[in-house]
C-alpha positions as CSV (number, residue, x, y, z in Angstrom):
1,M,-2.9,-10.3,-48.0
2,D,-3.1,-9.9,-51.6
3,Y,-5.5,-13.6,-53.0
4,S,-7.6,-12.4,-49.2
5,I,-8.2,-9.1,-50.9
6,H,-9.1,-10.1,-54.1
7,L,-11.1,-13.1,-53.3
8,A,-13.1,-10.3,-50.6
9,K,-13.5,-7.8,-54.0
10,K,-15.2,-11.3,-56.2
11,F,-17.6,-12.5,-53.7
12,K,-18.6,-8.9,-51.9
13,K,-17.4,-9.9,-48.3
14,P,-15.9,-8.3,-45.7
15,L,-11.8,-9.1,-44.8
16,V,-10.9,-10.1,-41.6
17,I,-7.3,-11.0,-40.5
18,F,-7.3,-13.0,-38.0
19,E,-3.9,-14.2,-35.9
20,S,-3.8,-16.5,-32.9
21,V,-1.0,-18.1,-30.9
22,L,-1.0,-21.0,-28.9
23,M,1.1,-21.2,-25.1
24,D,2.1,-24.8,-25.9
25,F,3.5,-26.1,-29.0
26,E,6.7,-27.5,-28.5
27,W,10.0,-25.2,-27.3
28,S,7.4,-22.6,-26.3
29,S,8.5,-19.9,-24.1
30,P,8.2,-16.5,-22.3
31,R,10.9,-15.3,-24.9
32,L,9.3,-16.3,-27.9
33,H,5.9,-15.1,-26.5
34,Q,6.9,-12.2,-25.9
35,F,8.5,-11.9,-29.4
36,I,4.9,-13.1,-31.4
37,L,3.2,-10.7,-29.2
38,E,5.6,-7.4,-29.7
39,G,4.6,-8.1,-33.1
40,I,1.1,-8.9,-33.5
41,C,1.2,-5.0,-31.8
42,D,3.1,-3.5,-34.4
43,T,0.4,-5.3,-36.7
44,A,-2.1,-4.1,-34.7
45,E,-1.0,-0.5,-35.2
46,E,-0.2,-1.0,-38.7
47,A,-4.1,-2.9,-39.4
48,S,-5.9,0.1,-37.4
49,R,-3.7,2.3,-39.6
50,V,-4.4,1.7,-43.2
51,G,-8.4,0.5,-42.3
52,F,-8.1,-3.6,-42.0
53,T,-10.0,-6.0,-39.2
54,Y,-7.2,-7.5,-37.6
55,W,-8.4,-10.0,-34.9
56,P,-5.6,-10.9,-32.5
57,F,-6.1,-13.6,-30.0
58,I,-3.8,-14.7,-27.4
59,E,-4.3,-18.2,-25.8
60,T,-4.4,-18.4,-22.1
61,K,-5.0,-20.6,-19.2
62,E,-8.4,-19.7,-19.3
63,H,-9.1,-19.8,-23.2
64,S,-8.3,-21.8,-25.6
65,L,-8.1,-21.3,-29.4
66,S,-9.9,-24.7,-30.0
67,E,-12.6,-23.2,-27.8
68,I,-13.1,-20.3,-29.6
69,L,-11.8,-21.5,-33.2
70,P,-15.6,-22.4,-34.0
71,F,-17.6,-19.2,-33.7
72,I,-14.5,-17.5,-35.4
73,L,-15.3,-19.4,-38.8
74,E,-19.1,-20.3,-38.6
75,K,-19.5,-17.8,-40.8
76,A,-16.4,-17.5,-42.7
77,S,-17.4,-18.2,-46.3
78,V,-13.5,-18.9,-46.9
79,V,-10.2,-19.0,-45.8
80,V,-6.5,-18.5,-46.1
81,T,-3.5,-18.9,-44.8
82,D,0.3,-19.5,-44.5
83,D,1.5,-22.5,-46.5
84,F,4.6,-23.0,-44.3
85,P,5.7,-26.5,-44.4
86,C,7.3,-27.2,-41.3
87,F,6.9,-27.6,-37.0
88,F,3.1,-27.8,-36.4
89,L,1.7,-25.9,-38.8
90,P,1.1,-28.8,-41.6
91,E,-0.6,-30.7,-38.8
92,H,-2.3,-27.1,-37.9
93,A,-3.8,-26.1,-41.3
94,E,-5.0,-30.4,-41.3
95,K,-6.7,-29.8,-38.3
96,L,-8.7,-26.2,-39.9
97,A,-10.1,-27.9,-42.8
98,G,-11.3,-30.6,-41.1
99,I,-13.8,-28.0,-38.4
100,L,-14.2,-25.9,-41.8
101,N,-17.8,-25.4,-43.1
102,C,-16.0,-23.6,-46.2
103,K,-12.6,-23.8,-48.4
104,L,-9.5,-24.0,-46.7
105,L,-6.8,-21.9,-49.2
106,L,-2.9,-22.5,-48.6
107,V,-0.8,-19.5,-49.9
108,D,2.7,-20.4,-50.5
109,S,4.4,-16.7,-49.0
110,N,7.9,-18.2,-48.5
111,S,9.8,-16.5,-50.7
112,I,10.2,-14.7,-54.3
113,T,9.1,-17.6,-56.1
114,P,6.8,-20.4,-56.0
115,L,8.1,-23.2,-54.2
116,A,5.5,-25.7,-56.3
117,S,6.9,-24.7,-59.3
118,Y,10.3,-26.5,-59.0
119,E,9.5,-30.6,-59.6
120,K,11.0,-31.7,-56.3
121,S,13.7,-30.7,-53.5
122,F,17.1,-30.9,-54.0
123,G,20.4,-31.4,-52.4
124,Y,22.9,-29.4,-53.7
125,A,22.8,-25.4,-53.8
126,R,24.5,-25.7,-57.2
127,V,21.5,-28.1,-58.7
128,L,18.6,-25.8,-57.1
129,R,20.2,-22.4,-58.8
130,P,20.3,-22.5,-62.2
131,K,16.5,-23.4,-62.0
132,L,16.3,-20.1,-59.2
133,H,17.9,-18.3,-61.6
134,D,15.3,-19.3,-64.2
135,R,12.5,-18.8,-62.6
136,F,13.5,-15.6,-60.9
137,V,12.0,-12.6,-63.5
138,E,8.7,-13.6,-63.7
139,S,8.1,-14.2,-59.5
140,Y,9.6,-11.2,-58.9
141,V,7.8,-8.7,-61.6
142,H,4.7,-10.2,-59.6
143,R,5.5,-10.6,-55.8
144,S,3.4,-9.2,-53.8
145,N,2.1,-5.6,-53.1
146,P,3.9,-3.8,-50.8
147,K,1.3,-1.6,-49.6
148,P,-1.9,-3.8,-49.5
149,S,-5.1,-1.4,-49.5
150,P,-8.6,-2.5,-47.9
151,K,-10.2,-0.1,-51.1
152,G,-13.1,-1.9,-52.4
153,I,-13.6,-3.6,-49.2
154,P,-17.0,-4.2,-48.0
155,S,-17.5,-2.9,-44.4
156,S,-17.0,-5.2,-42.0
157,D,-18.8,-2.7,-39.1
158,T,-21.8,-5.1,-39.2
159,L,-19.4,-8.5,-37.7
160,K,-19.8,-9.6,-34.4
161,K,-16.6,-8.8,-32.5
162,L,-15.5,-11.9,-30.8
163,K,-15.0,-11.8,-27.1
164,F,-11.0,-12.5,-25.5
165,L,-9.5,-11.0,-28.5
166,F,-5.6,-8.9,-27.5
167,S,-6.0,-5.5,-26.9
168,G,-3.0,-5.5,-29.3
169,K,-1.2,-2.7,-26.5
170,K,2.7,-3.2,-25.6
171,E,1.5,-2.8,-22.1
172,D,-0.6,-5.6,-21.7
173,I,2.0,-8.4,-22.9
174,S,3.2,-9.0,-19.5
175,S,-0.3,-9.5,-18.4
176,Y,-0.7,-11.9,-20.8
177,L,2.9,-13.7,-20.6
178,Q,1.7,-14.5,-16.6
179,K,-1.5,-16.0,-17.8
180,M,0.1,-18.1,-20.3
181,S,2.0,-22.0,-20.1
182,S,4.8,-22.6,-22.5
183,K,7.2,-25.7,-22.1
184,L,9.9,-23.9,-21.6
185,P,9.0,-20.9,-18.8
186,N,12.5,-20.3,-17.6
187,I,13.9,-19.2,-21.1
188,L,13.1,-15.5,-20.7
189,P,13.4,-13.0,-23.1
190,V,16.3,-11.4,-23.6
191,L,16.4,-8.2,-22.9
192,G,16.9,-5.6,-25.5
193,K,15.8,-7.9,-27.9
194,T,12.5,-6.6,-29.8
195,G,9.8,-8.4,-31.6
196,G,7.9,-7.1,-34.5
197,R,8.2,-5.2,-37.7
198,K,9.2,-1.4,-36.6
199,E,12.3,-3.3,-35.1
200,G,12.9,-5.6,-38.2
201,L,12.7,-2.7,-40.9
202,K,15.1,-0.8,-38.3
203,L,17.6,-3.8,-38.7
204,L,16.5,-3.8,-42.4
205,K,18.1,-0.1,-42.6
206,K,21.1,-0.6,-40.6
207,F,22.1,-3.6,-43.0
208,L,22.2,-1.9,-45.7
209,K,23.7,0.7,-44.3
210,E,26.6,-0.6,-42.6
211,G,26.5,-4.4,-43.2
212,L,25.7,-4.9,-47.2
213,P,28.5,-3.2,-48.1
214,F,31.3,-5.2,-46.6
215,Y,28.6,-8.8,-46.9
216,S,31.5,-10.7,-49.2
217,E,34.1,-9.9,-47.4
218,E,33.0,-9.7,-44.1
219,R,29.7,-11.6,-43.0
220,S,31.4,-14.6,-41.3
221,E,33.3,-12.1,-38.8
222,P,32.9,-13.1,-35.5
223,R,32.2,-9.5,-33.7
224,P,30.0,-8.1,-31.3
225,P,26.7,-7.0,-32.6
226,E,27.7,-3.8,-33.5
227,R,30.1,-4.3,-35.6
228,V,28.4,-7.6,-37.8
229,R,28.0,-7.2,-41.1
230,S,25.2,-9.9,-40.9
231,S,21.6,-8.8,-41.7
232,S,20.2,-10.5,-37.9
233,L,17.0,-10.3,-39.9
234,S,16.3,-14.2,-39.6
235,P,13.8,-14.5,-36.2
236,Y,12.0,-11.3,-38.5
237,L,11.4,-13.7,-41.5
238,H,10.6,-16.9,-39.6
239,F,7.7,-14.7,-38.1
240,G,6.3,-13.0,-40.9
241,M,7.5,-9.8,-39.2
242,I,8.7,-8.5,-42.4
243,S,8.9,-10.6,-46.0
244,V,11.6,-12.3,-48.4
245,E,10.6,-10.0,-51.0
246,E,10.9,-6.4,-49.6
247,V,14.2,-7.7,-48.3
248,V,14.9,-8.4,-51.9
249,T,13.6,-5.8,-52.9
250,A,15.0,-3.2,-50.9
251,V,19.2,-4.9,-51.3
252,L,18.4,-4.4,-55.1
253,Q,17.4,-0.8,-55.0
254,S,20.2,-0.3,-51.9
255,D,23.4,0.7,-54.5
256,P,22.9,4.1,-55.6
257,K,24.7,3.8,-59.0
258,I,22.9,1.3,-60.4
259,D,18.9,2.1,-61.3
260,W,17.9,-1.2,-61.0
261,S,15.8,-3.5,-62.8
262,P,15.1,-6.8,-64.2
263,D,17.0,-5.6,-67.3
264,I,20.3,-5.6,-65.0
265,L,20.2,-9.6,-64.7
266,N,23.3,-10.6,-65.9
267,H,22.7,-14.4,-67.4
268,S,25.5,-15.2,-68.4
269,Y,26.1,-15.7,-64.4
270,R,22.9,-18.3,-64.8
271,G,24.0,-21.4,-61.9
272,K,26.8,-19.7,-60.5
273,N,26.7,-18.2,-57.0
274,E,28.2,-15.1,-57.9
275,G,27.2,-12.1,-61.0
276,F,23.7,-12.8,-61.6
277,F,21.9,-10.7,-59.6
278,H,23.5,-7.9,-59.6
279,P,26.8,-6.3,-60.7
280,N,28.0,-5.2,-56.8
281,P,29.6,-8.9,-54.8
282,N,28.1,-7.6,-51.8
283,I,24.6,-7.9,-52.9
284,N,24.8,-10.9,-54.9
285,S,27.1,-12.7,-52.3
286,F,23.9,-11.8,-49.8
287,L,20.6,-12.6,-52.0
288,D,22.1,-15.8,-53.0
289,E,22.3,-16.3,-49.4
290,L,18.5,-15.0,-48.8
291,L,17.4,-17.0,-51.9
292,T,19.3,-20.1,-53.1
293,W,20.4,-21.6,-49.7
294,R,17.2,-20.7,-48.1
295,E,14.8,-22.5,-50.3
296,L,16.8,-25.6,-50.5
297,G,15.4,-25.6,-46.9
298,Y,12.4,-25.2,-47.7
299,L,11.8,-27.0,-50.6
300,L,13.3,-30.1,-48.4
301,F,9.9,-29.2,-46.4
302,Y,7.0,-28.3,-48.8
303,K,7.7,-31.4,-51.1
304,D,6.9,-33.2,-48.3
305,P,5.5,-31.2,-44.8
306,S,6.4,-32.4,-41.6
307,F,7.2,-31.2,-38.2
308,R,10.9,-32.1,-38.5
309,K,13.3,-33.3,-40.8
310,D,16.4,-36.0,-38.9
311,L,19.4,-37.9,-40.4
312,S,17.7,-40.1,-42.1
313,I,17.6,-37.3,-45.5
314,L,21.3,-37.6,-45.2
315,P,22.6,-38.3,-48.8
316,N,24.5,-42.6,-48.6
317,W,27.9,-41.0,-48.4
318,A,26.9,-39.3,-45.8
319,K,25.0,-42.2,-44.2
320,L,27.8,-44.8,-44.8
321,T,30.3,-42.8,-43.5
322,L,29.1,-42.0,-40.2
323,E,27.7,-45.5,-40.1
324,A,31.4,-46.9,-40.4
325,H,32.7,-44.5,-38.0
326,K,30.4,-44.4,-35.8
327,G,32.7,-46.6,-33.2
328,D,35.9,-44.3,-33.1
329,K,36.8,-43.0,-30.1
330,R,35.5,-39.6,-28.9
331,E,39.0,-38.1,-27.3
332,Y,36.0,-36.0,-25.5
333,T,32.4,-36.6,-25.2
334,Y,29.6,-34.2,-23.3
335,T,26.1,-35.0,-21.8
336,K,23.2,-32.1,-23.0
337,E,23.4,-30.8,-19.8
338,E,27.1,-30.4,-20.3
339,F,26.9,-28.7,-23.4
340,E,24.1,-26.4,-22.2
341,K,25.9,-25.5,-19.3
342,A,28.2,-24.5,-21.9
343,I,30.8,-26.4,-19.5
344,T,33.6,-28.6,-22.7
345,H,37.5,-27.5,-22.9
346,D,36.9,-25.4,-25.9
347,P,36.7,-21.4,-25.0
348,I,35.3,-20.5,-28.4
349,W,32.4,-23.5,-28.5
350,N,31.6,-22.5,-24.7
351,A,31.1,-18.3,-26.5
352,A,29.1,-19.4,-28.9
353,Q,26.9,-21.5,-26.5
354,K,26.6,-18.4,-24.1
355,E,25.7,-16.3,-27.1
356,L,23.1,-18.5,-27.9
357,V,21.7,-18.8,-24.5
358,L,21.9,-14.9,-23.4
359,T,20.8,-13.9,-27.0
360,G,19.4,-15.9,-29.0
361,T,21.8,-16.5,-31.5
362,I,24.8,-17.3,-32.6
363,Q,26.8,-15.3,-35.1
364,N,26.5,-17.5,-38.8
365,Y,30.1,-18.7,-38.9
366,L,30.4,-19.6,-35.1
367,R,27.3,-21.8,-35.7
368,M,28.6,-23.5,-38.3
369,L,31.4,-24.8,-36.0
370,W,28.8,-25.3,-32.5
371,G,27.5,-27.7,-34.6
372,K,30.0,-29.7,-35.7
373,K,31.5,-30.0,-32.6
374,I,28.7,-31.2,-30.9
375,I,29.0,-34.2,-33.9
376,E,32.8,-35.0,-32.3
377,W,31.7,-34.7,-28.9
378,S,28.7,-36.5,-28.5
379,S,28.6,-40.3,-27.9
380,S,26.7,-40.8,-31.9
381,P,25.3,-38.9,-34.6
382,E,21.9,-39.5,-33.8
383,E,22.7,-38.1,-30.0
384,A,24.1,-35.3,-31.5
385,F,21.1,-34.4,-33.8
386,R,18.6,-34.2,-30.6
387,I,21.0,-32.3,-28.8
388,L,21.6,-30.1,-32.1
389,E,17.6,-29.3,-33.0
390,D,16.5,-29.5,-28.5
391,L,19.5,-26.4,-27.8
392,N,19.1,-24.5,-31.1
393,H,15.0,-24.5,-31.1
394,K,15.0,-23.8,-27.0
395,Y,17.0,-20.8,-27.1
396,A,16.8,-19.5,-30.8
397,Y,14.7,-16.6,-31.6
398,D,15.1,-18.4,-35.8
399,G,14.2,-21.8,-35.1
400,R,11.9,-24.3,-35.8
401,D,12.6,-23.5,-39.0
402,P,13.2,-25.5,-41.9
403,N,17.2,-23.6,-42.1
404,S,17.2,-24.9,-38.8
405,Y,16.8,-28.6,-40.4
406,T,19.2,-27.5,-43.5
407,G,21.7,-25.4,-41.1
408,I,21.5,-28.5,-38.3
409,L,21.9,-31.9,-40.9
410,W,24.5,-29.7,-42.9
411,C,26.8,-30.5,-39.6
412,F,26.1,-33.7,-40.7
413,G,27.2,-33.7,-44.3
414,A,23.3,-33.0,-45.9
415,F,24.1,-30.0,-48.9
416,D,27.8,-30.9,-48.9
417,R,30.0,-33.1,-50.6
418,P,32.9,-35.8,-49.1
419,W,35.9,-33.8,-47.7
420,S,39.5,-35.9,-48.0
421,P,41.0,-36.3,-45.5
422,E,39.2,-39.0,-43.9
423,R,39.1,-38.8,-39.6
424,A,38.3,-40.4,-37.4
425,V,34.2,-39.7,-36.2
426,F,33.5,-37.6,-38.8
427,G,35.0,-40.1,-41.9
428,N,34.6,-38.2,-44.9
429,I,32.2,-35.4,-43.4
430,R,33.6,-31.7,-43.6
431,Y,35.7,-30.8,-40.8
432,M,35.6,-27.9,-38.6
433,S,38.3,-27.0,-35.9
434,S,38.4,-24.1,-33.3
435,D,42.2,-24.3,-34.1
436,S,41.6,-22.8,-37.4
437,T,38.9,-20.5,-36.6
438,S,40.9,-18.7,-33.9
439,K,43.5,-18.1,-36.9
440,K,41.1,-17.2,-39.5
441,F,39.7,-14.6,-37.3
442,K,40.1,-11.6,-34.7
443,L,38.0,-13.1,-31.8
444,K,39.0,-11.1,-29.1
445,P,36.6,-8.5,-29.5
446,Y,34.3,-11.1,-29.7
447,L,34.6,-13.1,-26.8
448,E,35.2,-10.0,-24.8
449,Y,32.1,-9.7,-26.0
450,I,30.5,-12.9,-24.2
451,R,32.3,-12.6,-20.9
452,S,30.5,-8.8,-20.7
453,L,26.8,-11.0,-21.6
454,E,27.6,-13.5,-18.4
455,G,28.4,-10.1,-16.4
456,M,25.0,-8.6,-17.1
457,S,23.2,-11.9,-17.4
458,E,20.6,-12.9,-14.7
459,L,20.7,-16.2,-15.5
460,R,23.1,-18.7,-13.7
461,L,23.6,-20.8,-16.0
462,F,26.9,-20.1,-16.2
463,R,28.2,-19.7,-12.6
């Protein structure tokens, strides 16, 4: 937005914000479509209030994006879009460049620090962390305008408004969903899960009050949603409904005892996972997750944009140990369908899978356990990867993201080190067990919450 506004003023051209939704992208579903359309409604309302021209287009069986795109772009002087390095977006940008008669500019708005400023991607958080710390001050000081304004931009009143644009009204969402096709028509929206900027800001406010003050000690506790200490913001970050920059700013300014400025940064903690950003350990802990670990995944894709990453990016030690133990006997093996229906022998794993299906998310610690067990109970590492990718992207609101792949691949040893003792199936890859999880956490409230979800669900998947 900042750069588009700059260009519109510089060349004295009107600015049109165009947002489109494809129907049949991989793993598309009514669940994802509704979440995205709710976000568009919030954007339409805010654009109208501030004074920007916003044209949302929803692909339906009647009107495709390829049909309307030439008309919307034929008079464009320049097109500016997101430099998102994962899923179908890199290929989409390439195709777009091929049909334009003007420049297409991709702007990296993935995080605070520009990903292009790093010379390469990194295999470990401890290697990236000092480099991120070095870039943080300059990047934060030059972050984007939190309240972009159309002041000084030539009027777009003379532009002919396209037909078939979405109204941006929430009451029209259901009729559009009926006109859209998707790859997974049976994956329905989660009742009470709302997309959009308003909901994202509401969750951020709740997190600052109820989650952040306890984050470093309690973020991994599996609990019912009203008691979790995590932010629950990942779907809103993924779809651009809220930005990393504004989350970082809100978090840094959340401690009433400290008037935060870049002078507060403690450079004696450069490269460490605590102490650098803020004296408050909860703020440090959260920002290390939001910045270091998140950017690790985005850099993996940014330096080599692609639809997905797979086991080929694993460090050599992980590849070797997985290959050495590929033929090991598995105590239990399950098919993808058995995993999907949560009919394993393990009630904790089953609960995590049910949470994914019924709510579109998994509690953060159990998501790691969930992934590890699929590796342990699959016929091969390659089969386990395919199952993890499909289940995560099919049901999770925050799936199909660079961090989806870093999370999945971490289970196979990516961004980690070898662990002892060497075990069957895993070799030297970090092992996690449901027994240790049940000893580490009080799981009864979480398991009761999952049972209550099953009772309310209209889905017949687990019955």
